[in-house]
N, C-alpha and C positions, 0 to 999 in steps of 0.2 A: 493304099491308105495305111498309115501307121496304125498298129494295133491299139494304141492308146488314144487315138484321135477319133471322136465320134462323128466328125464331119470334115469334109474337104471340098474345096472349090472345084466345080466342073463347069467350065465356060462361064455363063452368066448366073449359074445356079450353084447348088451344092448337092452332095451325096450325104445323106444323114443315116447313121446307124442307130436304131432304136431298140430298146427292150420294152415291149408293150405289156401292160397289165390290164386286161379287159375286165369288165364288170366292176369298175371302180365307182365310187359315189359321184364323181364328176371328172370330166376330162381336163388334163393339164400336164405340163412338164413337171417332173419330180426329181430333178438333178441328174446325177450320173449313176450308171449301173455298169461297173467294169469299163469296157471300151465302148459303151453305148450311152445314149440319152434315155433315161427312163421316162416313159410316156404312159400316163394313166388314162384309160378310155372307159367311158361310162357304158358303152355298148357291150353286150356279151359276145363271146366268140362262137357264134352260131351262124351258119350260112353266109359267111363273109361280112357280117354286120360290123364286127370290130375293125376289119380292114377298111371298110367304107367310112366308118366313123373316124378312124385314124387319118385317112386321106382328107376328109372334110376339115378336121381339126388343124392339120398341118397347113392346108390351103388358107384357112382363115388366119392362122398365126403368122404366116409369111406374107399375107396380103396378095395372094394370087388365086386364080381360078382352080377348081378341082382338077381340071385337065392338065394343069402344070405340075401336078404331084403324081409321080409314077412309082409303083411298087416294083423294085428290082429283084428282091429276094425275100423269102420268108412268108409266103402266103398262108402257110399252115403252122407257122412257128411264132413264138413270142419275140424272137430275134429277127428284125426286119431291116432291110436297106431300102431307103426311099431316095428318089431323085427328084429334087425340086428344081425345075428347069430354069427358073429365074426367081429372083427375090424381090418382092415388092417392099418389104420392110423386115427388119430383124427383130424377132421376139425379145423383149427385155429379159425374159427368164434365161435366155441363152447367151447373154452378153459374155464376151471373153472366150468363147469356144472356137472361134475361127479367126 
């Protein structure tokens, strides 16, 4: 993956690099953060709640089941890599990134 690219195709899906901000007012995409997509998540980073919320948000955003969204790296970090096994739809907020 190119250091400047936050996502790349992997088979039918993508690998997505995110910088996650837990404890936000609401969940949503918030542009770029260096080589990652900034993702605001309403859940707090306690007992894996932010990771679960992030997984649910990405599944809903890409139109897939939660089981199609896998955390590859960063379980205890704000910098995370997700594998979305297939894409049901492309979120309008991410147009032009792949």
